[in-house]
C-alpha positions as CSV (number, residue, x, y, z in Angstrom):
1,M,10.1,-15.4,49.2
2,S,11.5,-18.1,46.9
3,D,14.1,-17.2,44.2
4,S,11.6,-18.2,41.4
5,A,9.0,-15.9,42.8
6,S,11.3,-12.9,43.2
7,T,12.6,-13.2,39.7
8,G,9.3,-14.0,38.1
9,Q,10.3,-17.5,36.9
10,R,8.2,-20.5,36.1
11,S,9.0,-23.9,34.6
12,R,6.5,-25.4,32.1
13,G,7.7,-28.9,31.6
14,P,11.2,-28.6,30.1
15,V,10.6,-24.9,29.2
16,L,11.9,-22.1,31.5
17,L,9.9,-18.8,31.5
18,R,10.9,-15.6,33.2
19,R,9.6,-12.1,33.6
20,A,7.0,-11.1,31.0
21,Q,6.9,-14.6,29.5
22,V,5.4,-16.1,32.7
23,Q,1.7,-16.9,32.2
24,A,-1.0,-17.2,34.9
25,G,-2.2,-20.7,35.8
26,T,-0.7,-24.1,34.9
27,T,-0.7,-26.2,31.7
28,D,-3.2,-28.8,33.1
29,Q,-5.4,-26.0,34.4
30,R,-5.6,-24.5,30.9
31,L,-6.2,-28.0,29.4
32,L,-9.1,-28.8,31.7
33,D,-10.7,-25.3,31.7
34,S,-13.1,-25.5,28.7
35,R,-13.8,-21.8,28.8
36,G,-12.0,-19.4,26.4
37,G,-11.3,-19.1,22.7
38,S,-10.2,-21.8,20.3
39,E,-7.3,-19.9,18.8
40,W,-4.8,-22.3,20.3
41,V,-5.6,-24.9,17.6
42,H,-3.9,-22.6,15.1
43,T,-0.7,-22.1,17.1
44,D,2.7,-23.5,16.0
45,P,2.9,-26.0,18.9
46,W,-0.4,-27.5,17.8
47,R,0.7,-27.6,14.2
48,V,3.7,-29.8,15.3
49,L,1.2,-32.4,16.5
50,R,-0.7,-32.2,13.2
51,I,2.6,-32.7,11.3
52,Q,3.5,-35.6,13.6
53,S,0.1,-37.2,13.0
54,E,0.6,-37.0,9.2
55,F,3.9,-38.8,9.5
56,V,2.4,-41.4,11.8
57,E,-0.6,-42.0,9.5
58,G,1.6,-42.1,6.4
59,F,4.1,-44.5,7.9
60,G,1.3,-46.7,9.2
61,L,-0.5,-46.8,5.9
62,L,2.5,-47.5,3.7
63,A,4.7,-49.6,5.9
64,E,3.6,-52.9,4.4
65,L,3.7,-51.8,0.7
66,P,5.7,-54.0,-1.7
67,K,8.5,-52.3,-3.6
68,A,7.1,-49.3,-5.3
69,V,7.7,-46.6,-7.9
70,S,6.4,-43.0,-7.6
71,V,5.0,-41.5,-10.8
72,F,4.7,-37.7,-11.2
73,G,3.1,-35.6,-13.9
74,S,0.6,-33.0,-14.7
75,A,-2.9,-33.0,-13.3
76,R,-4.0,-31.0,-16.4
77,T,-3.3,-33.8,-18.9
78,P,-6.7,-34.7,-20.5
79,V,-7.9,-38.3,-20.8
80,D,-7.6,-38.4,-24.6
81,H,-3.9,-37.1,-24.6
82,P,-1.1,-39.4,-25.6
83,E,0.7,-38.7,-22.3
84,Y,-2.4,-40.1,-20.5
85,A,-2.1,-43.3,-22.5
86,A,1.6,-43.5,-21.9
87,A,1.2,-43.1,-18.1
88,Q,-1.6,-45.7,-18.1
89,R,0.8,-48.2,-19.9
90,L,3.5,-47.3,-17.5
91,G,1.3,-48.0,-14.5
92,S,0.3,-51.3,-15.9
93,A,3.9,-52.3,-16.8
94,L,5.1,-51.4,-13.3
95,A,2.3,-53.5,-11.7
96,Q,3.2,-56.4,-13.9
97,A,6.8,-56.1,-12.8
98,G,5.8,-56.4,-9.2
99,F,5.9,-52.7,-8.2
100,A,3.2,-50.7,-6.4
101,V,2.5,-47.4,-8.1
102,I,2.4,-44.3,-6.0
103,T,1.1,-41.0,-7.4
104,G,-0.2,-37.7,-6.0
105,G,-3.7,-39.2,-6.3
106,G,-5.1,-36.4,-8.6
107,P,-6.4,-36.3,-12.1
108,G,-4.4,-36.3,-15.4
109,V,-1.2,-38.3,-15.5
110,M,-1.6,-39.3,-11.8
111,E,-5.0,-40.8,-12.6
112,A,-3.6,-42.6,-15.6
113,A,-0.8,-44.3,-13.7
114,N,-3.1,-45.3,-10.9
115,R,-5.6,-46.6,-13.5
116,G,-2.9,-48.7,-15.3
117,A,-1.8,-50.2,-12.0
118,C,-5.3,-50.9,-10.8
119,E,-6.5,-52.5,-14.0
120,A,-3.3,-54.7,-14.1
121,G,-4.1,-56.0,-10.6
122,G,-1.3,-54.1,-8.8
123,V,-1.3,-51.9,-5.8
124,S,-2.5,-48.4,-6.7
125,V,-1.6,-45.7,-4.1
126,G,-2.6,-42.0,-4.0
127,L,-1.0,-39.4,-1.7
128,G,-3.3,-36.4,-2.0
129,I,-2.8,-32.8,-0.8
130,E,-5.1,-30.2,0.6
131,L,-5.3,-27.4,-2.0
132,P,-7.3,-24.1,-2.2
133,F,-9.4,-25.7,-5.0
134,E,-11.2,-29.0,-4.5
135,Q,-9.2,-32.1,-5.8
136,S,-10.3,-35.5,-4.4
137,L,-8.4,-38.7,-4.9
138,N,-9.1,-40.2,-8.3
139,E,-11.3,-43.3,-8.6
140,W,-8.4,-45.6,-9.4
141,V,-6.7,-45.2,-6.0
142,D,-7.1,-48.3,-3.9
143,L,-5.0,-47.1,-1.0
144,G,-5.1,-43.4,-0.3
145,I,-4.4,-40.7,2.2
146,N,-4.7,-36.9,2.1
147,F,-2.0,-34.6,3.6
148,R,-2.1,-31.0,4.8
149,Y,1.6,-30.5,4.4
150,F,3.6,-30.8,1.2
151,F,6.8,-31.8,3.0
152,A,5.2,-34.7,4.9
153,R,3.7,-35.9,1.7
154,K,7.0,-35.6,-0.2
155,T,8.7,-37.7,2.4
156,M,6.3,-40.6,1.7
157,F,6.9,-40.4,-2.0
158,V,10.6,-41.0,-1.4
159,K,10.6,-43.3,1.6
160,Y,8.4,-45.9,0.1
161,A,9.6,-45.8,-3.5
162,Q,12.6,-47.4,-5.3
163,A,12.5,-45.0,-8.2
164,F,10.8,-41.9,-9.6
165,V,9.3,-41.7,-13.1
166,I,8.7,-38.1,-14.1
167,M,6.1,-37.6,-16.8
168,P,5.5,-34.1,-18.4
169,G,4.3,-31.7,-15.8
170,G,4.5,-28.2,-14.3
171,F,5.9,-26.6,-11.2
172,G,4.9,-29.4,-8.8
173,T,6.5,-32.0,-11.1
174,L,9.6,-29.9,-11.4
175,D,9.8,-29.5,-7.6
176,E,9.6,-33.2,-7.1
177,T,12.2,-33.9,-9.9
178,F,14.8,-31.6,-8.4
179,E,14.2,-32.7,-4.9
180,A,14.7,-36.3,-6.0
181,L,17.9,-35.4,-7.9
182,T,19.3,-33.6,-4.8
183,L,18.6,-36.6,-2.6
184,V,20.4,-38.9,-5.1
185,Q,23.3,-36.5,-5.7
186,T,23.9,-36.3,-1.9
187,Q,23.4,-40.0,-1.4
188,K,20.4,-39.5,0.9
189,V,18.9,-42.3,-1.3
190,T,20.9,-44.8,-3.3
191,R,20.3,-47.0,-6.3
192,F,17.4,-44.7,-7.0
193,P,16.6,-44.0,-10.7
194,V,15.1,-40.7,-11.7
195,I,13.5,-41.2,-15.1
196,L,12.3,-38.4,-17.3
197,F,9.6,-39.8,-19.5
198,G,9.1,-37.8,-22.7
199,V,12.2,-37.0,-24.8
200,D,10.7,-34.0,-26.6
201,Y,9.2,-32.5,-23.4
202,W,12.4,-32.8,-21.3
203,S,15.2,-32.3,-23.8
204,G,15.1,-28.5,-23.4
205,L,15.6,-28.8,-19.7
206,I,18.5,-31.3,-20.2
207,D,20.1,-29.0,-22.7
208,W,19.9,-26.0,-20.3
209,L,21.4,-28.1,-17.4
210,R,24.2,-29.2,-19.7
211,T,25.1,-26.0,-21.5
212,T,24.3,-23.5,-18.7
213,V,24.3,-25.1,-15.3
214,R,27.1,-27.6,-15.8
215,T,29.2,-25.2,-17.9
216,A,29.0,-22.6,-15.1
217,G,30.3,-25.3,-12.7
218,K,27.1,-25.3,-10.6
219,I,26.7,-29.1,-10.9
220,G,29.3,-31.8,-11.4
221,E,30.5,-33.4,-14.6
222,H,28.6,-36.6,-13.9
223,D,25.4,-35.2,-12.2
224,L,23.4,-35.4,-15.4
225,D,24.1,-39.1,-15.6
226,L,21.7,-39.4,-12.6
227,L,18.8,-38.7,-15.1
228,H,17.6,-41.4,-17.5
229,L,15.6,-39.9,-20.5
230,T,13.3,-42.2,-22.4
231,D,10.1,-42.4,-24.4
232,D,9.7,-46.2,-23.9
233,V,7.7,-47.8,-21.1
234,D,9.7,-51.1,-21.3
235,D,13.0,-49.2,-21.2
236,A,11.9,-47.3,-18.1
237,V,10.8,-50.4,-16.3
238,A,14.0,-52.3,-17.3
239,H,16.1,-49.4,-16.0
240,I,14.3,-49.5,-12.6
241,V,14.6,-53.3,-12.3
242,G,18.3,-53.2,-13.3
243,S,19.2,-50.5,-10.8
244,E,18.8,-52.9,-7.9
245,S,22.3,-54.3,-8.7
246,G,25.3,-52.7,-7.1
247,G,27.1,-52.8,-10.4
248,S,24.2,-51.2,-12.3
249,E,24.4,-48.2,-14.5
250,Q,22.5,-46.3,-11.9
251,A,24.9,-47.3,-9.1
252,Q,27.9,-46.3,-11.2
253,A,26.4,-42.9,-12.0
254,E,25.7,-42.3,-8.3
255,R,29.3,-43.1,-7.3
256,A,30.6,-40.8,-10.0
257,A,28.3,-38.0,-8.9
258,V,29.6,-38.3,-5.4
259,A,33.2,-38.2,-6.6
260,D,32.3,-34.9,-8.3
261,Q,31.2,-33.2,-5.1
262,P,33.4,-30.3,-3.7
263,T,35.5,-31.4,-0.7
264,S,35.5,-28.1,1.2
């Protein structure tokens, strides 16, 4: 009797199984045997392949994009709201400056930015997400993809953008804002402006970060310099264009933020 048989051991590719973990049959036998349930499509190993496919599809779709800016904001913003008009102007100005515009592909601010880019003849991109309620890509998206997983989608927002513009929004917008700030603060991305558009809307958050978070020593002295607050479309676009220089205000703020980081 072989050692593997006596100890109840089996290899499954690179995986070693012993005792109660040993399963009857072989991997290719289970693959070719069509009988049995379909529960396997909901297992974690199968999800890994789905996750991989989302990255492959996203990378393949977006690899040839020109330089781009991701615009975030609320899906609940109505078409007749001033924030919709501002996002539409922003999308148009970014397209005219040679940037593709990437959004979450939904309604509200996302639709407005896509619309502005599309009407200005730019590249309008929508990265949608599967949600419990139906939300299809808006009609102004020229290049779109839907994701199952938030983290795969968020990677595409960062990988193919040179900047983020954050319009007024809710939890999803805040999530994207702080993820971007963390990536810039830790130099996972560089020369990467994070622009808060809407002075009245964002000032309370900035004040809390300054008077509570920074005062308590939870962020560095220069970390808030990573945010650019504005109400002006031209100013936002100029800040993005200017950030490409190594001596730009953005690059200086990033170097100062890195110098603030704890060393142990």
